[in-house]
N, C-alpha and C positions, 0 to 999 in steps of 0.2 A: 504493499499499500504506500500511498504518498507520505503518510505520517511515519511509516517504518523506514522509507528511504531517507526522509529528513533526519530521523534518529541516527541512522547509520552514518550519514554525512557529518552530523554533528560530533559523533563519536570519533570519526576519523579526523575531524579538525582538532578535537581536543587531543588525541593521541599525537597528532603532528606537532601541535603547540608544545606538548610535554617534551617530545623528542627534541624540538628546537631549543626549548629551555635548558634541557640537559647539556645539549651541545655547547649552548652559550656559556653555561656554568662551567663546563670542562675547559673551554677556551680562557675564561676568566682565570680559572685556577691555574692553568699553564702559564698565562701571562704573569700572574702573581709569583709563581715559582720561578719563572725566568728572571723577574725583577729582583727577587731575593737572591738568586744566584748571582746576578750581576753585581749587586751590592756587596755580596760576600767576596766576589772576585776583586772588587775595588778595595775592600778593607784589608784582606790578606796581604797583598803586596805592600800597602801602606805600613802595616805593622812590621812587615819583614824589612823594609827599608830603614825604619826607625830602630829596630833592633840591630841591623848591621852598623848603623851610625853610632849606636851606643858601644858596641864591640870595638869599633875603630877608635872611638874616643878613649876607651880604656886601654887599647893597645898603644896608642900614642903616649898616654900618660905613663905607661910602663916602658916607653921607648922600645917596643917590640915592632920593629920595622916590618918583618915578614907577615906578621898577623895583620897589621894595618894595611899593607899592600893588598893581602888576599880579600880583606872585607871591602875595601874600596873598589877593587876590580870586580868582585862579585856583584856588588850594588849596581855598578855601571852596566855590567852584563845582563842583569835581571831587568833593569829599566829598558834597555834596548829590546830584550826578548819579549817582554810583556807589553811593550807599547804597541798600540793599534795604529799609530801614525807611521808615516815613512815606510810603507810596505816595499818600496823599491829602495835601491841602495847603490853604492858606487864601489869601486875597488878600494878607494881610500877608507870608506866607511867599513867595508868588510875587514880590511887590515886592522882597523881600530878594534873591531870586535875580537878578532884573533888575538890581539895584544892583551886584552883584558883576560881572556881565557888562558893564555900562556902565563901571565903573571901568577895566576892560581896554581897552574901545573908546575911552574918552575919552582915554586916554594915546596911543593909536594915532592918533586923528583930531584931538587937541588941541582948538582952539576951534571946529572945524567941526561938532561934535556936542554936543547938549544934550538932556537928558531932564527933564521936569517931571511931577509927580504932583499930582492933586487928588482925595483920598480921604477922604471923611467918616469920622470915627473910629468911628462906629457900624457901619461896613460892613467894617472890616479883618478881621473873623473870618468873612466870607463863604466858604463852602466852594468850592473849585476842585480839579479834578484837578491833580496835580503836572505842571509844565512846560506851563502853559497860556499864560502871558504871554511868557516869554523867546524862544521861537521867532518870535513876531510882532514883537518888537523886533528881533531878528536879521534878519528878512525886511526890515524897514523900512531898516535900514542898508545892507543888501545892495543894495537897489534905489534908494538915494540916493547915499551917499558912494562905494560901490564901483562905481557907474555914472557917476562923474565929476561929481556934483553938488557945488556949493560948500559947502553946509551941510545939516545934517539936524536939525530940531527934532522931538522926540517928546514927545507928551503922553499920559499915562495917567490916565483919570478914571473915576469910578464914582458912580452915583446910584440911587436907588430909584424904580421905576415900579410903583405898586399892589402886586402880589404878586411882582414880579420885581426882581432887581438887574441893572442894565445897566453893563458895563464897556467902555470904548472905549480903543483904542490908535490914536493918529492920529500921522502924520508928514507933513512937508512934502516937496516935490520929487519925488513919484512918483505914479503912477496904477495902479489895479488894472485888469486886463482884465475886460471885461464877463462877468458869470456865471462868475467864476473858480472858485469852489468846485465848482459843478455840473459844469464842465468837467474839473476834476481828478478828481472822483468817477467821471465817465463814461469817463475816460481820453482825452477828446478832446484835452486837453493832457497829455502825459506828464510826470509829476511829477519834477523834478530835486531836488536837496538841499533847496531851500527850499519847493518844492511838497510834498515829503514832510513837511516840518515842518508845514505848514498842515493836510494830511490827518491827521496824528497829533493835532494839537489838536482837529480836528473829531471824530475817533473817540473821543478820551478824553472829550470833553464828551458825546457821544452815549451812551457806556457809563455814564457817571456820571448823566445826567439823562434819557436817552431823548428823547421828543418834547417835553419841557417846556423845552427850551433851543434857542437858535439861534446861528449864527455867520454874520455877514454882512460883506461887503466893499463899502464905499460910497466913491465918488469925490465929494468936496465941493469947494467952490470953491478952497480952499487946501490941503486935506488929503486924504490917502487914510486912510480910517478903518476899522479892524476893530471891529465891534460884537458883543460877546458878552452874551447874555441868559440868565440862570439863575434858577431859583426862588429866592425869599427864604427 
């Protein structure tokens, strides 16, 4: 009957409204949760920076230069890492990030670790995606000093080749597995923490430059070398 049809339509409308209300409530709860997580993400780094400043102040008071250097470098490293600004970078900014990271590692490993750079002044503004070099330096340390080698020498160099800029990160006392990047991409080698770092570098370069860049892993006589080639 017409009354029955109206009743059914009314029931459907009520159910639809209830469903929409539930969805709206879920969206609001998700928004609230996201807002709380965002606030938490803002509070935690702020607390961490203040803590590092307190440690640094105490280290300077005690004239403990290595601890002061580590805390200052860690604070600067975290600010760059957690910053949502400046998603792009340059060779000079990437080297600055490496410097802060190396300050921490050199205190940890003392005379066993050394990093040298050879960068022509005209190449320091070369565009690079953020966090291109530091994971490669971290990888070098992991596969040398953290694998019981006596020392690790790291060399970061750059030069121009016709229409490209070539940047190399070389280290002693380690070797790359043959076809390492291809095996990581195909998941023939399941990426752990350091493999994930290499894949992230590859993906950032690919997103920035497409087919006009390359990332190679080369075993030379004395060095394991990562070669990055980007457009000039």
